[in-house]
TIZARO-777965 format. One record per residue (C-alpha): x, y, z; residue number from 1. Coordinates in pm, whole numbers, padded with zeros to 5 digits. Example, Ala and Ser with C-alpha at 12.3 -4.5 7.8 and 13.67 -1.06 7.14 Angstrom:
<recs>
+--------+--------+--------+-----+
:   east :  north :     up : pos :
+--------+--------+--------+-----+
:  01230 : -00450 :  00780 :   1 :
:  01367 : -00106 :  00714 :   2 :
+--------+--------+--------+-----+
</recs>
This chain:
<recs>
+--------+--------+--------+-----+
:   east :  north :     up : pos :
+--------+--------+--------+-----+
:  04918 :  07531 :  15874 :   1 :
:  04633 :  07282 :  15834 :   2 :
:  04599 :  07252 :  16212 :   3 :
:  04596 :  07631 :  16251 :   4 :
:  04326 :  07676 :  15986 :   5 :
:  04118 :  07397 :  16140 :   6 :
:  04135 :  07553 :  16486 :   7 :
:  04049 :  07895 :  16339 :   8 :
:  03750 :  07750 :  16157 :   9 :
:  03622 :  07577 :  16469 :  10 :
:  03672 :  07895 :  16673 :  11 :
:  03468 :  08100 :  16424 :  12 :
:  03200 :  07831 :  16416 :  13 :
:  03165 :  07836 :  16795 :  14 :
:  03150 :  08215 :  16807 :  15 :
:  02876 :  08218 :  16544 :  16 :
:  02689 :  07945 :  16729 :  17 :
:  02681 :  08172 :  17033 :  18 :
:  02553 :  08458 :  16821 :  19 :
:  02277 :  08239 :  16675 :  20 :
:  02153 :  08150 :  17022 :  21 :
:  02169 :  08498 :  17174 :  22 :
:  02072 :  08750 :  16905 :  23 :
:  01750 :  08944 :  16943 :  24 :
:  01597 :  09158 :  16672 :  25 :
:  01670 :  09528 :  16649 :  26 :
:  01480 :  09768 :  16419 :  27 :
:  01625 :  09888 :  16092 :  28 :
:  01659 :  10252 :  16007 :  29 :
:  01471 :  10368 :  15697 :  30 :
:  01809 :  10391 :  15523 :  31 :
:  01876 :  10021 :  15584 :  32 :
:  01523 :  09904 :  15509 :  33 :
:  01540 :  10055 :  15162 :  34 :
:  01868 :  09879 :  15099 :  35 :
:  01758 :  09538 :  15225 :  36 :
:  01434 :  09473 :  15044 :  37 :
:  01388 :  09111 :  14932 :  38 :
:  01484 :  09027 :  14574 :  39 :
:  01464 :  08732 :  14341 :  40 :
:  01576 :  08402 :  14493 :  41 :
:  01680 :  08062 :  14378 :  42 :
:  01490 :  07773 :  14526 :  43 :
:  01540 :  07723 :  14900 :  44 :
:  01764 :  07421 :  14865 :  45 :
:  02005 :  07602 :  14636 :  46 :
:  02073 :  07916 :  14835 :  47 :
:  02120 :  07872 :  15209 :  48 :
:  02348 :  08141 :  15348 :  49 :
:  02552 :  08233 :  15045 :  50 :
:  02351 :  08485 :  14847 :  51 :
:  02121 :  08461 :  14551 :  52 :
:  02175 :  08608 :  14202 :  53 :
:  02025 :  08939 :  14101 :  54 :
:  02035 :  09124 :  13766 :  55 :
:  02186 :  09308 :  13595 :  56 :
:  02525 :  09173 :  13497 :  57 :
:  02645 :  09516 :  13383 :  58 :
:  02662 :  09659 :  13734 :  59 :
:  03039 :  09600 :  13749 :  60 :
:  03142 :  09713 :  13401 :  61 :
:  03419 :  09930 :  13545 :  62 :
:  03623 :  09963 :  13860 :  63 :
:  03423 :  10248 :  14006 :  64 :
:  03089 :  10069 :  13976 :  65 :
:  03197 :  09808 :  14229 :  66 :
:  03153 :  10066 :  14505 :  67 :
:  02850 :  10028 :  14727 :  68 :
:  02560 :  10260 :  14658 :  69 :
:  02513 :  10342 :  15027 :  70 :
:  02714 :  10582 :  15244 :  71 :
:  02946 :  10422 :  15501 :  72 :
:  02764 :  10291 :  15806 :  73 :
:  02830 :  10418 :  16156 :  74 :
:  02935 :  10156 :  16415 :  75 :
:  02581 :  10150 :  16555 :  76 :
:  02428 :  10112 :  16210 :  77 :
:  02676 :  09836 :  16130 :  78 :
:  02585 :  09649 :  16450 :  79 :
:  02215 :  09696 :  16388 :  80 :
:  02250 :  09574 :  16030 :  81 :
:  02448 :  09270 :  16144 :  82 :
:  02198 :  09164 :  16409 :  83 :
:  01887 :  09227 :  16202 :  84 :
:  02031 :  09064 :  15890 :  85 :
:  02162 :  08764 :  16086 :  86 :
:  01821 :  08693 :  16234 :  87 :
:  01651 :  08748 :  15898 :  88 :
:  01892 :  08512 :  15721 :  89 :
:  01858 :  08249 :  15992 :  90 :
:  01478 :  08257 :  15976 :  91 :
:  01467 :  08267 :  15596 :  92 :
:  01784 :  08146 :  15418 :  93 :
:  01639 :  08252 :  15081 :  94 :
:  01675 :  08619 :  15182 :  95 :
:  01992 :  08672 :  14981 :  96 :
:  01992 :  09043 :  15061 :  97 :
:  02019 :  08973 :  15433 :  98 :
:  02282 :  08704 :  15379 :  99 :
:  02488 :  08942 :  15166 : 100 :
:  02460 :  09218 :  15426 : 101 :
:  02596 :  08988 :  15697 : 102 :
:  02889 :  08894 :  15477 : 103 :
:  02977 :  09255 :  15404 : 104 :
:  02950 :  09409 :  15750 : 105 :
:  03154 :  09126 :  15907 : 106 :
:  03399 :  09051 :  15628 : 107 :
:  03637 :  09348 :  15599 : 108 :
:  03927 :  09186 :  15786 : 109 :
:  03897 :  08852 :  15605 : 110 :
:  03852 :  09027 :  15271 : 111 :
:  04168 :  09230 :  15335 : 112 :
:  04358 :  08908 :  15400 : 113 :
:  04211 :  08755 :  15084 : 114 :
:  04322 :  09059 :  14886 : 115 :
:  04677 :  09037 :  15028 : 116 :
:  04696 :  08666 :  14944 : 117 :
:  04583 :  08737 :  14590 : 118 :
:  04837 :  09018 :  14554 : 119 :
:  05116 :  08778 :  14650 : 120 :
:  05006 :  08528 :  14386 : 121 :
:  05087 :  08580 :  14017 : 122 :
:  04741 :  08480 :  13894 : 123 :
:  04564 :  08638 :  14190 : 124 :
:  04731 :  08974 :  14133 : 125 :
:  04632 :  08965 :  13766 : 126 :
:  04273 :  08892 :  13865 : 127 :
:  04276 :  09199 :  14091 : 128 :
:  04412 :  09414 :  13807 : 129 :
:  04183 :  09289 :  13532 : 130 :
:  03877 :  09220 :  13748 : 131 :
:  03709 :  08949 :  13540 : 132 :
:  03337 :  08897 :  13593 : 133 :
:  03109 :  08600 :  13542 : 134 :
:  02859 :  08708 :  13279 : 135 :
:  02664 :  08584 :  12978 : 136 :
:  02981 :  08570 :  12766 : 137 :
:  03136 :  08321 :  13009 : 138 :
:  02818 :  08114 :  13001 : 139 :
:  02810 :  08118 :  12620 : 140 :
:  03164 :  07985 :  12605 : 141 :
:  03082 :  07716 :  12856 : 142 :
:  02772 :  07604 :  12668 : 143 :
:  02972 :  07599 :  12346 : 144 :
:  03216 :  07357 :  12510 : 145 :
:  02927 :  07148 :  12639 : 146 :
:  02787 :  07126 :  12287 : 147 :
:  03121 :  07006 :  12153 : 148 :
:  03147 :  06754 :  12434 : 149 :
:  02797 :  06619 :  12365 : 150 :
:  02874 :  06592 :  11995 : 151 :
:  03181 :  06393 :  12085 : 152 :
:  02972 :  06165 :  12302 : 153 :
:  02731 :  06111 :  12011 : 154 :
:  03027 :  06023 :  11788 : 155 :
:  03144 :  05771 :  12045 : 156 :
:  02799 :  05612 :  12058 : 157 :
:  02773 :  05587 :  11679 : 158 :
:  03124 :  05452 :  11634 : 159 :
:  03078 :  05093 :  11518 : 160 :
:  03419 :  04989 :  11646 : 161 :
:  03353 :  05130 :  11993 : 162 :
:  03661 :  05349 :  11984 : 163 :
:  03639 :  05638 :  12228 : 164 :
:  03739 :  05947 :  12034 : 165 :
:  03612 :  06193 :  12291 : 166 :
:  03818 :  06379 :  12547 : 167 :
:  03742 :  06392 :  12919 : 168 :
:  03494 :  06664 :  13009 : 169 :
:  03638 :  07013 :  13031 : 170 :
:  03583 :  07249 :  13321 : 171 :
:  03371 :  07472 :  13098 : 172 :
:  03148 :  07187 :  12982 : 173 :
:  03105 :  07069 :  13340 : 174 :
:  03018 :  07425 :  13445 : 175 :
:  02757 :  07452 :  13170 : 176 :
:  02613 :  07117 :  13277 : 177 :
:  02579 :  07248 :  13632 : 178 :
:  02403 :  07565 :  13517 : 179 :
:  02173 :  07374 :  13284 : 180 :
:  02082 :  07106 :  13536 : 181 :
:  01986 :  07356 :  13805 : 182 :
:  01857 :  07632 :  13577 : 183 :
:  02099 :  07888 :  13720 : 184 :
:  02193 :  08222 :  13564 : 185 :
:  02566 :  08278 :  13622 : 186 :
:  02584 :  08654 :  13583 : 187 :
:  02332 :  08753 :  13847 : 188 :
:  02457 :  08804 :  14199 : 189 :
:  02365 :  09025 :  14491 : 190 :
:  02541 :  09363 :  14450 : 191 :
:  02788 :  09475 :  14713 : 192 :
:  02637 :  09761 :  14917 : 193 :
:  02818 :  09794 :  15250 : 194 :
:  03184 :  09798 :  15141 : 195 :
:  03319 :  10140 :  15049 : 196 :
:  03664 :  10011 :  14951 : 197 :
:  03652 :  09931 :  14579 : 198 :
:  03918 :  09659 :  14604 : 199 :
:  03740 :  09477 :  14886 : 200 :
:  03413 :  09523 :  14701 : 201 :
:  03557 :  09343 :  14402 : 202 :
:  03705 :  09064 :  14616 : 203 :
:  03360 :  09004 :  14766 : 204 :
:  03205 :  09011 :  14418 : 205 :
:  03462 :  08762 :  14291 : 206 :
:  03399 :  08538 :  14591 : 207 :
:  03026 :  08532 :  14521 : 208 :
:  03063 :  08480 :  14148 : 209 :
:  03309 :  08192 :  14189 : 210 :
:  03070 :  07999 :  14413 : 211 :
:  02920 :  07795 :  14129 : 212 :
:  03268 :  07724 :  13995 : 213 :
:  03348 :  07565 :  14329 : 214 :
:  03037 :  07350 :  14311 : 215 :
:  03173 :  07212 :  13983 : 216 :
:  03521 :  07152 :  14120 : 217 :
:  03400 :  06977 :  14435 : 218 :
:  03106 :  06794 :  14279 : 219 :
:  02879 :  06917 :  14560 : 220 :
:  02512 :  06971 :  14463 : 221 :
:  02330 :  07296 :  14547 : 222 :
:  02130 :  07135 :  14825 : 223 :
:  02129 :  07249 :  15185 : 224 :
:  02376 :  06976 :  15280 : 225 :
:  02592 :  07041 :  14974 : 226 :
:  02600 :  07415 :  15041 : 227 :
:  02701 :  07366 :  15403 : 228 :
:  02979 :  07127 :  15305 : 229 :
:  03107 :  07386 :  15058 : 230 :
:  03080 :  07657 :  15323 : 231 :
:  03319 :  07463 :  15546 : 232 :
:  03570 :  07448 :  15262 : 233 :
:  03523 :  07821 :  15199 : 234 :
:  03577 :  07889 :  15569 : 235 :
:  03905 :  07698 :  15563 : 236 :
:  04015 :  07890 :  15255 : 237 :
:  03894 :  08243 :  15325 : 238 :
:  03823 :  08278 :  15696 : 239 :
:  03509 :  08479 :  15617 : 240 :
:  03278 :  08504 :  15922 : 241 :
:  02981 :  08458 :  15688 : 242 :
:  03104 :  08110 :  15605 : 243 :
:  03122 :  08028 :  15977 : 244 :
:  02774 :  08167 :  16037 : 245 :
:  02639 :  07974 :  15740 : 246 :
:  02799 :  07647 :  15846 : 247 :
:  02664 :  07691 :  16198 : 248 :
:  02316 :  07831 :  16146 : 249 :
:  02243 :  07621 :  15840 : 250 :
:  02329 :  07296 :  16015 : 251 :
:  02045 :  07355 :  16259 : 252 :
:  01802 :  07301 :  15972 : 253 :
:  01936 :  06957 :  15882 : 254 :
:  01783 :  06628 :  15982 : 255 :
:  01977 :  06418 :  16230 : 256 :
:  02093 :  06191 :  15948 : 257 :
:  02210 :  06485 :  15738 : 258 :
:  02384 :  06637 :  16039 : 259 :
:  02573 :  06314 :  16097 : 260 :
:  02688 :  06315 :  15733 : 261 :
:  02794 :  06679 :  15758 : 262 :
:  03010 :  06627 :  16067 : 263 :
:  03142 :  06278 :  15994 : 264 :
:  03192 :  06298 :  15617 : 265 :
:  03199 :  06651 :  15481 : 266 :
:  03357 :  06835 :  15773 : 267 :
:  03670 :  06612 :  15773 : 268 :
:  03683 :  06641 :  15393 : 269 :
:  03669 :  07022 :  15407 : 270 :
:  03935 :  07042 :  15678 : 271 :
:  04167 :  06810 :  15483 : 272 :
:  04121 :  06970 :  15141 : 273 :
:  04112 :  07330 :  15262 : 274 :
:  04414 :  07277 :  15482 : 275 :
:  04622 :  07113 :  15212 : 276 :
:  04556 :  07384 :  14955 : 277 :
:  04752 :  07708 :  14953 : 278 :
:  04587 :  07996 :  15135 : 279 :
:  04301 :  08139 :  14928 : 280 :
:  04394 :  07899 :  14651 : 281 :
:  04037 :  07894 :  14526 : 282 :
:  04045 :  08270 :  14475 : 283 :
:  04373 :  08264 :  14280 : 284 :
:  04242 :  08078 :  13976 : 285 :
:  04150 :  08261 :  13656 : 286 :
:  03855 :  08031 :  13591 : 287 :
:  03750 :  08215 :  13277 : 288 :
:  04082 :  08111 :  13120 : 289 :
:  04045 :  07750 :  13232 : 290 :
:  03724 :  07667 :  13048 : 291 :
:  03900 :  07436 :  12801 : 292 :
:  04107 :  07265 :  13073 : 293 :
:  04007 :  06911 :  13162 : 294 :
:  03810 :  06915 :  13485 : 295 :
:  04024 :  06656 :  13663 : 296 :
:  04344 :  06826 :  13549 : 297 :
:  04226 :  07155 :  13697 : 298 :
:  04124 :  06983 :  14019 : 299 :
:  04465 :  06824 :  14054 : 300 :
:  04647 :  07150 :  13984 : 301 :
:  04445 :  07345 :  14242 : 302 :
:  04443 :  07062 :  14494 : 303 :
:  04068 :  07006 :  14509 : 304 :
:  03964 :  06655 :  14600 : 305 :
:  03603 :  06587 :  14489 : 306 :
:  03367 :  06562 :  14783 : 307 :
:  03256 :  06215 :  14893 : 308 :
:  02931 :  06096 :  14739 : 309 :
:  02665 :  06004 :  14994 : 310 :
:  02380 :  05811 :  14838 : 311 :
:  02029 :  05918 :  14927 : 312 :
:  02120 :  06267 :  15049 : 313 :
+--------+--------+--------+-----+
</recs>
């Protein structure tokens, strides 16, 4: 299974590499231009090829609201959107709207497989039924856990006998630390526009919203190199063409030293970890119910090995 996933990931990467070298721009229709206007963006280093958050968080308050706001695209419109958005995303990785469009027009098959994998899993099927969302309530819980953790650290420091009365950091506290350190808003993500199937629309939404969770689990920073390393893991887990395009196109922007680290350190790590985990294991975790779980305990249960630390990068 690991060998099959690795070969599939490499195949997708090579196909996307060919696309990156051969694509030429095609004009948008007025329908597509209105849908792909630039929005707010995180800093460049935090958002290469995965999509940047956008308000409001209430856009998915019910099942019907996960539907795209645009009519289904014709094959020609889909091809035009793919080519134009791919070139736009490659030239400017902060264009989250273009990145999201690429993911949606190319991802139906992979998203269907992700949905089927989740339906076969007890937790995954419950996620599909209940459709949890990452919003301000999740963040408030996480920051509450971080406050308790910090108070415990203060108690440890003030303890004259040096007895450690604090617990290891919880997943929620670690998540809040990540948000605080990088000034990220967890409930703002690019809305799904090009998927008419409500189930696939939610799977894509869940995939985007869990991205920061995966940063916490892997320990990867939201830098260009860190994002590309995470994209390789996502590719092994989900098979999404967007992950292959991201891992390929984004690597062209790295320095030679960073590229060496990506291929010699993070690529083998992603192949090993992604191959050893169950299929779509990252998607079959009810993270909102794991906030109080110790971070390392959750990692061990899911099968996530923290990414290697490379000093200076």
